[in-house]
Structure formats: C-alpha cells, structure tokens
TORKOLZA-545635 format. One record per residue: x, y, z of N, C-alpha, C in turn; residue in three letters. Coordinates in nm, 3 decimals, decimal comma, padded with zeros to 5 digits. Layout:
N
@n.east X n.north Y n.up Z ca.east X ca.north Y ca.up Z c.east X c.north Y c.up Z aa ala
...
//
This chain:
136
@n.east 00,505 n.north 03,496 n.up 00,274 ca.east 00,695 ca.north 03,530 ca.up 00,267 c.east 00,742 c.north 03,406 c.up 00,388 aa met
@n.east 00,826 n.north 03,370 n.up 00,315 ca.east 00,889 ca.north 03,295 ca.up 00,394 c.east 00,963 c.north 03,335 c.up 00,518 aa ser
@n.east 00,936 n.north 03,177 n.up 00,618 ca.east 00,918 ca.north 03,247 ca.up 00,754 c.east 01,087 c.north 03,108 c.up 00,790 aa gln
@n.east 01,205 n.north 03,216 n.up 00,798 ca.east 01,339 ca.north 03,135 ca.up 00,888 c.east 01,325 c.north 03,210 c.up 01,004 aa ile
@n.east 01,311 n.north 03,018 n.up 01,092 ca.east 01,361 ca.north 03,073 ca.up 01,263 c.east 01,456 c.north 03,015 c.up 01,294 aa gln
@n.east 01,546 n.north 03,036 n.up 01,358 ca.east 01,652 ca.north 03,066 ca.up 01,445 c.east 01,743 c.north 02,865 c.up 01,443 aa pro
@n.east 01,800 n.north 02,871 n.up 01,441 ca.east 01,887 ca.north 02,725 ca.up 01,446 c.east 01,817 c.north 02,642 c.up 01,598 aa pro
@n.east 01,717 n.north 02,542 n.up 01,620 ca.east 01,729 ca.north 02,493 ca.up 01,729 c.east 01,873 c.north 02,403 c.up 01,806 aa leu
@n.east 01,896 n.north 02,404 n.up 01,916 ca.east 01,990 ca.north 02,291 ca.up 01,965 c.east 02,050 c.north 02,200 c.up 01,872 aa pro
@n.east 01,922 n.north 02,120 n.up 01,854 ca.east 01,980 ca.north 01,973 ca.up 01,787 c.east 01,952 c.north 01,991 c.up 01,668 aa ser
@n.east 01,969 n.north 02,114 n.up 01,559 ca.east 01,896 ca.north 02,174 ca.up 01,480 c.east 02,053 c.north 02,268 c.up 01,349 aa gln
@n.east 02,087 n.north 02,228 n.up 01,271 ca.east 02,200 ca.north 02,315 ca.up 01,219 c.east 02,160 c.north 02,358 c.up 01,088 aa asp
@n.east 02,059 n.north 02,347 n.up 01,065 ca.east 01,976 ca.north 02,371 ca.up 00,956 c.east 01,786 c.north 02,459 c.up 01,008 aa ile
@n.east 01,829 n.north 02,597 n.up 01,027 ca.east 01,764 ca.north 02,631 ca.up 01,053 c.east 01,596 c.north 02,588 c.up 00,991 aa pro
@n.east 01,476 n.north 02,592 n.up 01,064 ca.east 01,347 ca.north 02,526 ca.up 00,943 c.east 01,288 c.north 02,616 c.up 00,848 aa tyr
@n.east 01,226 n.north 02,622 n.up 00,795 ca.east 01,158 ca.north 02,712 ca.up 00,675 c.east 01,004 c.north 02,709 c.up 00,680 aa leu
@n.east 00,915 n.north 02,785 n.up 00,678 ca.east 00,796 ca.north 02,804 ca.up 00,638 c.east 00,778 c.north 02,844 c.up 00,478 aa lys
@n.east 00,709 n.north 02,776 n.up 00,416 ca.east 00,655 ca.north 02,900 ca.up 00,287 c.east 00,563 c.north 02,867 c.up 00,257 aa ile
@n.east 00,522 n.north 02,955 n.up 00,204 ca.east 00,335 ca.north 02,935 ca.up 00,151 c.east 00,374 c.north 02,915 c.up -00,001 aa ala
@n.east 00,249 n.north 02,852 n.up -00,086 ca.east 00,312 ca.north 02,783 ca.up -00,185 c.east 00,250 c.north 02,894 c.up -00,324 aa his
@n.east 00,217 n.north 03,033 n.up -00,229 ca.east 00,209 ca.north 03,130 ca.up -00,390 c.east 00,341 c.north 03,219 c.up -00,340 aa thr
@n.east 00,433 n.north 03,169 n.up -00,276 ca.east 00,607 ca.north 03,277 ca.up -00,301 c.east 00,671 c.north 03,259 c.up -00,427 aa glu
@n.east 00,663 n.north 03,362 n.up -00,450 ca.east 00,774 ca.north 03,360 ca.up -00,561 c.east 00,882 c.north 03,291 c.up -00,585 aa pro
@n.east 00,955 n.north 03,199 n.up -00,661 ca.east 01,044 ca.north 03,136 ca.up -00,668 c.east 01,018 c.north 02,986 c.up -00,573 aa gly
@n.east 00,927 n.north 02,959 n.up -00,561 ca.east 00,936 ca.north 02,901 ca.up -00,428 c.east 00,978 c.north 02,739 c.up -00,470 aa ile
@n.east 01,054 n.north 02,693 n.up -00,612 ca.east 01,044 ca.north 02,562 ca.up -00,638 c.east 01,190 c.north 02,569 c.up -00,629 aa lys
@n.east 01,291 n.north 02,741 n.up -00,616 ca.east 01,465 ca.north 02,742 ca.up -00,603 c.east 01,465 c.north 02,730 c.up -00,468 aa ser
@n.east 01,332 n.north 02,784 n.up -00,386 ca.east 01,373 ca.north 02,755 ca.up -00,221 c.east 01,371 c.north 02,665 c.up -00,221 aa val
@n.east 01,299 n.north 02,547 n.up -00,223 ca.east 01,229 ca.north 02,458 ca.up -00,224 c.east 01,338 c.north 02,303 c.up -00,224 aa ile
@n.east 01,395 n.north 02,352 n.up -00,373 ca.east 01,560 ca.north 02,276 ca.up -00,413 c.east 01,640 c.north 02,255 c.up -00,306 aa thr
@n.east 01,696 n.north 02,408 n.up -00,314 ca.east 01,827 ca.north 02,415 ca.up -00,220 c.east 01,767 c.north 02,426 c.up -00,097 aa his
@n.east 01,702 n.north 02,479 n.up -00,016 ca.east 01,643 ca.north 02,414 ca.up 00,102 c.east 01,704 c.north 02,197 c.up 00,098 aa arg
@n.east 01,614 n.north 02,136 n.up -00,020 ca.east 01,665 ca.north 01,991 ca.up 00,016 c.east 01,775 c.north 01,936 c.up 00,019 aa leu
@n.east 01,885 n.north 02,056 n.up -00,079 ca.east 02,020 ca.north 02,004 ca.up -00,081 c.east 02,087 c.north 02,061 c.up 00,006 aa leu
@n.east 02,066 n.north 02,083 n.up 00,063 ca.east 02,131 ca.north 02,182 ca.up 00,240 c.east 02,107 c.north 02,012 c.up 00,313 aa leu
@n.east 01,927 n.north 01,998 n.up 00,318 ca.east 01,946 ca.north 01,806 ca.up 00,402 c.east 02,017 c.north 01,721 c.up 00,350 aa his
@n.east 02,035 n.north 01,721 n.up 00,234 ca.east 02,098 ca.north 01,626 ca.up 00,115 c.east 02,242 c.north 01,659 c.up 00,161 aa phe
@n.east 02,266 n.north 01,725 n.up 00,181 ca.east 02,457 ca.north 01,768 ca.up 00,265 c.east 02,477 c.north 01,664 c.up 00,321 aa ala
@n.east 02,390 n.north 01,638 n.up 00,438 ca.east 02,366 ca.north 01,546 ca.up 00,542 c.east 02,406 c.north 01,409 c.up 00,504 aa lys
@n.east 02,341 n.north 01,393 n.up 00,457 ca.east 02,371 ca.north 01,243 ca.up 00,409 c.east 02,513 c.north 01,191 c.up 00,406 aa val
@n.east 02,566 n.north 01,102 n.up 00,485 ca.east 02,717 ca.north 01,042 ca.up 00,496 c.east 02,720 c.north 01,011 c.up 00,360 aa tyr
@n.east 02,825 n.north 00,923 n.up 00,280 ca.east 02,815 ca.north 00,778 ca.up 00,150 c.east 02,775 c.north 00,678 c.up 00,260 aa pro
@n.east 02,661 n.north 00,581 n.up 00,170 ca.east 02,670 ca.north 00,451 ca.up 00,148 c.east 02,558 c.north 00,451 c.up 00,282 aa gly
@n.east 02,510 n.north 00,613 n.up 00,364 ca.east 02,353 ca.north 00,613 ca.up 00,436 c.east 02,212 c.north 00,586 c.up 00,353 aa gln
@n.east 02,144 n.north 00,498 n.up 00,447 ca.east 02,001 ca.north 00,469 ca.up 00,336 c.east 01,885 c.north 00,590 c.up 00,378 aa asp
@n.east 01,858 n.north 00,615 n.up 00,236 ca.east 01,737 ca.north 00,763 ca.up 00,248 c.east 01,627 c.north 00,693 c.up 00,267 aa ile
@n.east 01,568 n.north 00,774 n.up 00,370 ca.east 01,435 ca.north 00,689 ca.up 00,391 c.east 01,308 c.north 00,770 c.up 00,352 aa val
@n.east 01,175 n.north 00,800 n.up 00,242 ca.east 01,102 ca.north 00,826 ca.up 00,309 c.east 00,973 c.north 00,770 c.up 00,360 aa ile
@n.east 00,958 n.north 00,831 n.up 00,415 ca.east 00,799 ca.north 00,819 ca.up 00,472 c.east 00,690 c.north 00,926 c.up 00,455 aa val
@n.east 00,612 n.north 00,852 n.up 00,367 ca.east 00,435 ca.north 00,909 ca.up 00,293 c.east 00,442 c.north 00,941 c.up 00,403 aa cys
@n.east 00,297 n.north 01,007 n.up 00,512 ca.east 00,256 ca.north 00,980 ca.up 00,582 c.east 00,091 c.north 01,090 c.up 00,578 aa ile
@n.east 00,014 n.north 00,915 n.up 00,583 ca.east -00,106 ca.north 01,031 ca.up 00,553 c.east -00,211 c.north 00,874 c.up 00,564 aa gly
@n.east -00,326 n.north 00,893 n.up 00,511 ca.east -00,514 ca.north 00,848 ca.up 00,501 c.east -00,500 c.north 00,837 c.up 00,360 aa thr
@n.east -00,506 n.north 00,697 n.up 00,268 ca.east -00,565 ca.north 00,689 ca.up 00,202 c.east -00,745 c.north 00,735 c.up 00,161 aa asp
@n.east -00,802 n.north 00,690 n.up 00,318 ca.east -00,991 ca.north 00,781 ca.up 00,360 c.east -00,990 c.north 00,885 c.up 00,397 aa arg
@n.east -00,836 n.north 00,924 n.up 00,346 ca.east -00,950 ca.north 01,089 ca.up 00,357 c.east -00,861 c.north 01,189 c.up 00,224 aa ser
@n.east -00,924 n.north 01,243 n.up 00,203 ca.east -00,918 ca.north 01,355 ca.up 00,045 c.east -00,789 c.north 01,432 c.up 00,179 aa thr
@n.east -00,819 n.north 01,506 n.up 00,246 ca.east -00,733 ca.north 01,589 ca.up 00,290 c.east -00,636 c.north 01,558 c.up 00,351 aa gly
@n.east -00,574 n.north 01,404 n.up 00,411 ca.east -00,496 ca.north 01,400 ca.up 00,388 c.east -00,398 c.north 01,215 c.up 00,319 aa asp
@n.east -00,445 n.north 01,284 n.up 00,248 ca.east -00,361 ca.north 01,190 ca.up 00,153 c.east -00,239 c.north 01,233 c.up 00,050 aa cys
@n.east -00,218 n.north 01,300 n.up 00,099 ca.east -00,112 ca.north 01,355 ca.up -00,020 c.east 00,039 c.north 01,260 c.up 00,047 aa leu
@n.east 00,043 n.north 01,240 n.up 00,213 ca.east 00,144 ca.north 01,137 ca.up 00,184 c.east 00,197 c.north 01,038 c.up 00,129 aa gly
@n.east 00,024 n.north 01,001 n.up 00,097 ca.east 00,102 ca.north 00,827 ca.up 00,022 c.east 00,007 c.north 00,867 c.up -00,149 aa pro
@n.east -00,026 n.north 00,948 n.up -00,164 ca.east -00,022 ca.north 00,983 ca.up -00,291 c.east 00,170 c.north 01,041 c.up -00,367 aa leu
@n.east 00,228 n.north 01,067 n.up -00,306 ca.east 00,329 ca.north 01,168 ca.up -00,308 c.east 00,418 c.north 00,967 c.up -00,327 aa val
@n.east 00,415 n.north 00,860 n.up -00,190 ca.east 00,435 ca.north 00,857 ca.up -00,211 c.east 00,417 c.north 00,716 c.up -00,361 aa gly
@n.east 00,348 n.north 00,650 n.up -00,324 ca.east 00,259 ca.north 00,567 ca.up -00,506 c.east 00,359 c.north 00,680 c.up -00,551 aa thr
@n.east 00,351 n.north 00,803 n.up -00,621 ca.east 00,460 ca.north 00,830 ca.up -00,763 c.east 00,569 c.north 00,865 c.up -00,729 aa ser
@n.east 00,629 n.north 00,847 n.up -00,613 ca.east 00,772 ca.north 00,763 ca.up -00,613 c.east 00,845 c.north 00,667 c.up -00,614 aa leu
@n.east 00,742 n.north 00,523 n.up -00,569 ca.east 00,764 ca.north 00,370 ca.up -00,553 c.east 00,771 c.north 00,392 c.up -00,748 aa ser
@n.east 00,688 n.north 00,461 n.up -00,776 ca.east 00,697 ca.north 00,377 ca.up -00,978 c.east 00,833 c.north 00,447 c.up -00,992 aa lys
@n.east 00,912 n.north 00,492 n.up -00,971 ca.east 01,102 ca.north 00,519 ca.up -01,021 c.east 01,193 c.north 00,420 c.up -00,999 aa trp
@n.east 01,144 n.north 00,261 n.up -00,837 ca.east 01,204 ca.north 00,244 ca.up -00,847 c.east 01,334 c.north 00,211 c.up -00,883 aa asn
@n.east 01,376 n.north 00,358 n.up -00,753 ca.east 01,505 ca.north 00,428 ca.up -00,732 c.east 01,609 c.north 00,267 c.up -00,608 aa ser
@n.east 01,684 n.north 00,227 n.up -00,690 ca.east 01,778 ca.north 00,180 ca.up -00,572 c.east 01,880 c.north 00,336 c.up -00,473 aa arg
@n.east 01,815 n.north 00,428 n.up -00,503 ca.east 01,874 ca.north 00,632 ca.up -00,433 c.east 01,783 c.north 00,543 c.up -00,288 aa his
@n.east 01,683 n.north 00,578 n.up -00,253 ca.east 01,633 ca.north 00,582 ca.up -00,160 c.east 01,465 c.north 00,518 c.up -00,144 aa phe
@n.east 01,441 n.north 00,495 n.up -00,002 ca.east 01,326 ca.north 00,392 ca.up -00,015 c.east 01,180 c.north 00,451 c.up 00,050 aa his
@n.east 01,077 n.north 00,316 n.up -00,040 ca.east 00,992 ca.north 00,431 ca.up 00,022 c.east 00,878 c.north 00,362 c.up 00,095 aa ile
@n.east 00,859 n.north 00,469 n.up 00,239 ca.east 00,696 ca.north 00,420 ca.up 00,295 c.east 00,648 c.north 00,505 c.up 00,313 aa tyr
@n.east 00,458 n.north 00,440 n.up 00,299 ca.east 00,374 ca.north 00,472 ca.up 00,337 c.east 00,377 c.north 00,555 c.up 00,122 aa gly
@n.east 00,221 n.north 00,435 n.up 00,128 ca.east 00,142 ca.north 00,460 ca.up -00,061 c.east -00,009 c.north 00,447 c.up -00,019 aa thr
@n.east -00,048 n.north 00,432 n.up -00,119 ca.east -00,193 ca.north 00,401 ca.up -00,133 c.east -00,228 c.north 00,330 c.up -00,087 aa leu
@n.east -00,133 n.north 00,170 n.up -00,133 ca.east -00,208 ca.north 00,098 ca.up -00,126 c.east -00,113 c.north 00,064 c.up 00,030 aa glu
@n.east -00,014 n.north 00,098 n.up 00,119 ca.east 00,020 ca.north 00,065 ca.up 00,240 c.east 00,059 c.north 00,196 c.up 00,263 aa glu
@n.east -00,069 n.north 00,236 n.up 00,274 ca.east -00,028 ca.north 00,395 ca.up 00,384 c.east 00,027 c.north 00,397 c.up 00,559 aa pro
@n.east 00,056 n.north 00,467 n.up 00,579 ca.east 00,169 ca.north 00,492 ca.up 00,710 c.east 00,053 c.north 00,568 c.up 00,785 aa val
@n.east 00,017 n.north 00,564 n.up 00,847 ca.east -00,075 ca.north 00,670 ca.up 00,943 c.east -00,040 c.north 00,666 c.up 01,046 aa his
@n.east -00,138 n.north 00,722 n.up 01,220 ca.east -00,133 ca.north 00,741 ca.up 01,369 c.east -00,077 c.north 00,586 c.up 01,378 aa ala
@n.east -00,232 n.north 00,536 n.up 01,289 ca.east -00,222 ca.north 00,376 ca.up 01,454 c.east -00,016 c.north 00,298 c.up 01,348 aa met
@n.east -00,022 n.north 00,318 n.up 01,283 ca.east 00,139 ca.north 00,212 ca.up 01,268 c.east 00,268 c.north 00,309 c.up 01,256 aa asn
@n.east 00,226 n.north 00,448 n.up 01,274 ca.east 00,379 ca.north 00,547 ca.up 01,271 c.east 00,466 c.north 00,474 c.up 01,315 aa leu
@n.east 00,459 n.north 00,456 n.up 01,495 ca.east 00,540 ca.north 00,447 ca.up 01,533 c.east 00,600 c.north 00,235 c.up 01,528 aa lys
@n.east 00,535 n.north 00,141 n.up 01,472 ca.east 00,533 ca.north 00,088 ca.up 01,457 c.east 00,651 c.north 00,047 c.up 01,336 aa asp
@n.east 00,616 n.north 00,123 n.up 01,207 ca.east 00,625 ca.north 00,192 ca.up 01,047 c.east 00,842 c.north 00,198 c.up 01,117 aa thr
@n.east 00,867 n.north 00,301 n.up 01,184 ca.east 00,977 ca.north 00,403 ca.up 01,253 c.east 01,012 c.north 00,235 c.up 01,264 aa leu
@n.east 00,949 n.north 00,176 n.up 01,362 ca.east 01,039 ca.north 00,068 ca.up 01,404 c.east 01,135 c.north -00,001 c.up 01,336 aa gln
@n.east 01,097 n.north -00,042 n.up 01,289 ca.east 01,064 ca.north -00,093 ca.up 01,139 c.east 01,186 c.north -00,097 c.up 01,046 aa gln
@n.east 01,204 n.north 00,041 n.up 01,057 ca.east 01,279 ca.north 00,136 ca.up 00,929 c.east 01,411 c.north 00,097 c.up 00,952 aa ile
@n.east 01,409 n.north 00,152 n.up 01,144 ca.east 01,505 ca.north 00,158 ca.up 01,242 c.east 01,615 c.north 00,014 c.up 01,237 aa asn
@n.east 01,506 n.north -00,117 n.up 01,273 ca.east 01,601 ca.north -00,220 ca.up 01,284 c.east 01,630 c.north -00,290 c.up 01,111 aa glu
@n.east 01,633 n.north -00,192 n.up 01,002 ca.east 01,601 ca.north -00,218 ca.up 00,908 c.east 01,753 c.north -00,185 c.up 00,827 aa lys
@n.east 01,773 n.north -00,067 n.up 00,824 ca.east 01,857 ca.north -00,002 ca.up 00,844 c.east 01,961 c.north 00,095 c.up 00,966 aa phe
@n.east 02,117 n.north 00,107 n.up 00,894 ca.east 02,139 ca.north 00,149 ca.up 00,999 c.east 02,193 c.north 00,334 c.up 01,024 aa asn
@n.east 02,111 n.north 00,350 n.up 01,127 ca.east 02,076 ca.north 00,543 ca.up 01,069 c.east 02,008 c.north 00,551 c.up 00,988 aa his
@n.east 01,947 n.north 00,523 n.up 00,959 ca.east 01,868 ca.north 00,587 ca.up 00,821 c.east 01,878 c.north 00,749 c.up 00,796 aa pro
@n.east 01,885 n.north 00,804 n.up 00,704 ca.east 01,864 ca.north 00,936 ca.up 00,693 c.east 01,678 c.north 00,905 c.up 00,624 aa phe
@n.east 01,640 n.north 00,958 n.up 00,712 ca.east 01,450 ca.north 00,953 ca.up 00,679 c.east 01,429 c.north 01,097 c.up 00,687 aa ile
@n.east 01,372 n.north 01,122 n.up 00,537 ca.east 01,277 ca.north 01,251 ca.up 00,558 c.east 01,101 c.north 01,196 c.up 00,594 aa ile
@n.east 01,067 n.north 01,273 n.up 00,654 ca.east 00,846 ca.north 01,241 ca.up 00,633 c.east 00,761 c.north 01,387 c.up 00,546 aa gly
@n.east 00,736 n.north 01,298 n.up 00,491 ca.east 00,592 ca.north 01,414 ca.up 00,425 c.east 00,466 c.north 01,391 c.up 00,474 aa ile
@n.east 00,458 n.north 01,454 n.up 00,447 ca.east 00,290 ca.north 01,503 ca.up 00,552 c.east 00,229 c.north 01,588 c.up 00,493 aa asp
@n.east 00,118 n.north 01,620 n.up 00,501 ca.east 00,006 ca.north 01,726 ca.up 00,498 c.east -00,037 c.north 01,769 c.up 00,628 aa ala
@n.east -00,086 n.north 01,865 n.up 00,626 ca.east -00,028 ca.north 01,990 ca.up 00,736 c.east -00,232 c.north 02,062 c.up 00,735 aa cys
@n.east -00,301 n.north 02,020 n.up 00,751 ca.east -00,457 ca.north 02,075 ca.up 00,746 c.east -00,442 c.north 02,187 c.up 00,888 aa leu
@n.east -00,520 n.north 02,229 n.up 00,811 ca.east -00,557 ca.north 02,354 ca.up 00,943 c.east -00,569 c.north 02,544 c.up 00,927 aa gly
@n.east -00,577 n.north 02,642 n.up 00,974 ca.east -00,561 ca.north 02,736 ca.up 00,965 c.east -00,452 c.north 02,827 c.up 00,941 aa lys
@n.east -00,445 n.north 02,912 n.up 00,814 ca.east -00,326 ca.north 03,014 ca.up 00,813 c.east -00,320 c.north 03,068 c.up 00,999 aa leu
@n.east -00,201 n.north 03,145 n.up 01,020 ca.east -00,043 ca.north 03,089 ca.up 00,982 c.east 00,006 c.north 02,910 c.up 01,033 aa pro
@n.east -00,073 n.north 02,897 n.up 01,069 ca.east -00,030 ca.north 02,724 ca.up 01,135 c.east 00,005 c.north 02,642 c.up 01,058 aa val
@n.east -00,098 n.north 02,640 n.up 00,932 ca.east -00,060 ca.north 02,566 ca.up 00,852 c.east 00,005 c.north 02,631 c.up 00,717 aa ser
@n.east 00,132 n.north 02,523 n.up 00,757 ca.east 00,180 ca.north 02,559 ca.up 00,565 c.east 00,207 c.north 02,493 c.up 00,487 aa ala
@n.east 00,264 n.north 02,502 n.up 00,377 ca.east 00,194 ca.north 02,451 ca.up 00,213 c.east 00,392 c.north 02,336 c.up 00,265 aa pro
@n.east 00,421 n.north 02,434 n.up 00,303 ca.east 00,600 ca.north 02,361 ca.up 00,252 c.east 00,686 c.north 02,405 c.up 00,397 aa phe
@n.east 00,750 n.north 02,301 n.up 00,559 ca.east 00,826 ca.north 02,355 ca.up 00,636 c.east 00,913 c.north 02,266 c.up 00,626 aa lys
@n.east 01,032 n.north 02,298 n.up 00,610 ca.east 01,112 ca.north 02,222 ca.up 00,672 c.east 01,219 c.north 02,242 c.up 00,746 aa ser
@n.east 01,286 n.north 02,117 n.up 00,806 ca.east 01,319 ca.north 02,125 ca.up 00,932 c.east 01,457 c.north 01,971 c.up 00,932 aa cys
@n.east 01,565 n.north 02,009 n.up 01,031 ca.east 01,624 ca.north 01,874 ca.up 01,033 c.east 01,561 c.north 01,822 c.up 01,209 aa arg
@n.east 01,602 n.north 01,698 n.up 01,191 ca.east 01,505 ca.north 01,679 ca.up 01,329 c.east 01,347 c.north 01,702 c.up 01,338 aa gly
@n.east 01,256 n.north 01,624 n.up 01,461 ca.east 01,183 ca.north 01,678 ca.up 01,494 c.east 01,074 c.north 01,805 c.up 01,419 aa arg
@n.east 00,997 n.north 01,783 n.up 01,348 ca.east 00,938 ca.north 01,965 ca.up 01,292 c.east 00,815 c.north 01,955 c.up 01,403 aa cys
@n.east 00,780 n.north 02,005 n.up 01,463 ca.east 00,670 ca.north 02,062 ca.up 01,527 c.east 00,563 c.north 02,203 c.up 01,511 aa val
@n.east 00,477 n.north 02,130 n.up 01,444 ca.east 00,351 ca.north 02,264 ca.up 01,453 c.east 00,344 c.north 02,344 c.up 01,509 aa leu
@n.east 00,419 n.north 02,481 n.up 01,542 ca.east 00,377 ca.north 02,599 ca.up 01,625 c.east 00,207 c.north 02,704 c.up 01,556 aa glu
@n.east 00,235 n.north 02,797 n.up 01,640 ca.east 00,156 ca.north 02,880 ca.up 01,567 c.east 00,274 c.north 02,977 c.up 01,563 aa gln
@n.east 00,198 n.north 03,058 n.up 01,399 ca.east 00,318 ca.north 03,126 ca.up 01,366 c.east 00,440 c.north 03,065 c.up 01,224 aa gly
//
C-alpha cells in the first residue's frame, strides 16, 4: 500500500513511496510525475540524472534508464548517466556542478536504485527537493 507523507517545509508535494505490486501503480506514478512537471516553468531545462554503476547488477537501474531515454534524442530533456557514461558516487558531485553551470536553475529528476530490506527500500519514491531514505 502506498504511503503519502505530510509535506516538509521545503516541499509542496508530499512524497510518495509505493510498492511495485500496488494495484494501479502506473496511474499513481503518472499522476505524481504530472504534479512535479506542473512545477516546471516555461523554458526551464529538464535534466534527468540517472545514478548508478554499470559494474553492479543491483545498482544499474539508473544507467539502464539513462541509456534507454538517451535513444529518444529529445530536445525536451537532457540525460546524464548511461551505461557508457555512468553517474555514480565518485562523480555525482562534479556532475551536479557541471549541470548547474551549464543550465540556469534546471528542473532535475534523479533516478536511482534503492537496495535494502523492506520497508526501507521502496520500488518508487517521489519527492520535491532532496529525497532521503528513512525507516518506514
């Protein structure tokens, strides 16, 4: 069952944790993403940062998604983190610095795997601002 948490002071959209087995998960995720995309102002660059390593099967979700999205060659978003050029713990800070130097107040979407025991890890978590993993 999904857990909607009360908004934090820096958030106006409460975060969402939802299991992949939840009925109607596609609709829930679509709705939540639309809420976040409604915050993008006209002309704002959308940057998708796909975090993970190509060296670990359990941590390659981000680079796999990045590689898949990069095939779109879209002018609507910019991709960082693919199997060929992964964004991981060792280069994340530098990558975010490069993004912030290249784009003026970009709308950044982070995609990362969450490994661990339930209920800490959730197949999908949505939040505005910094997402932090916590118990429950």
